[in-house]
C-alpha positions in Angstrom: 122.4 99.6 126.1 119.7 98.1 123.8 116.1 99.5 124.1 113.3 97.1 124.4 111.0 98.6 121.9 107.5 96.8 121.5 105.5 97.3 118.5 102.0 95.8 118.1 102.5 95.2 114.3 104.2 92.0 113.6 107.5 91.9 111.7 105.9 90.3 108.5 103.5 93.2 108.1 106.2 95.6 107.9 107.3 94.8 104.4 107.4 97.3 101.7 104.1 97.5 99.6 106.0 96.6 96.5 107.2 93.4 98.0 103.7 92.4 98.9 102.7 92.8 95.1 105.6 90.6 94.1 104.7 88.0 96.8 100.9 88.2 95.5 102.2 87.3 91.9 104.5 84.7 93.2 102.1 83.0 95.4 99.3 83.0 92.7 101.7 81.4 90.2 103.0 78.9 92.6 99.5 77.9 93.8 97.8 77.9 90.5 100.5 76.2 88.2 103.4 74.6 90.2 101.5 73.0 93.1 99.0 70.7 91.3 102.0 69.4 89.2 103.8 68.0 92.0 103.9 64.1 92.4 103.5 63.4 96.1 103.5 59.9 97.6 101.1 61.0 100.6 97.5 61.0 99.4 96.6 63.8 101.8 99.2 66.0 100.4 98.4 65.1 96.9 94.8 66.3 97.7 96.1 69.6 99.2 98.1 70.2 96.1 95.1 69.6 93.9 93.2 72.1 96.0 95.8 74.7 95.8 94.6 76.4 92.6 91.4 77.1 94.3 93.2 79.0 97.0 95.6 80.9 94.7 93.2 83.9 94.1 92.6 84.1 97.9 96.4 84.2 98.9 97.0 86.8 96.0 94.2 89.1 97.3 95.5 88.8 100.8 98.9 90.0 99.5 97.5 92.9 97.5 95.2 94.1 100.4 98.4 94.2 102.5 100.1 96.1 99.8 97.3 98.5 99.7 97.3 99.1 103.4 101.1 99.6 103.4 101.0 101.9 100.5 97.9 103.9 102.3 100.2 104.0 105.5 103.1 105.4 103.7 101.2 108.0 101.5 99.2 109.2 104.5 102.3 110.1 106.4 103.7 112.1 103.7 100.4 113.9 102.9 100.2 115.0 106.7 103.7 116.6 106.5 102.8 118.4 103.5 99.8 120.0 104.9 101.6 121.2 108.1 104.1 123.0 106.1 101.6 125.4 104.7 
């Protein structure tokens, strides 16, 4: 029988720290360099694409903060295990 386990942490926050770093690099490059070059027929979407370079650092910082949180959580668990053995 399947257990119904509830976790307060959403699934997208459970990604490894190194994947968050890669997503930060990818999102920065896409928003900074690729999005402004899109030729969109809708004027609103074109304006959003032109605003994307300003949002690139914000998106990258959010992913890097997530990576730091995940790395801290991972390292914190191993440090507690080492101190209990002594």
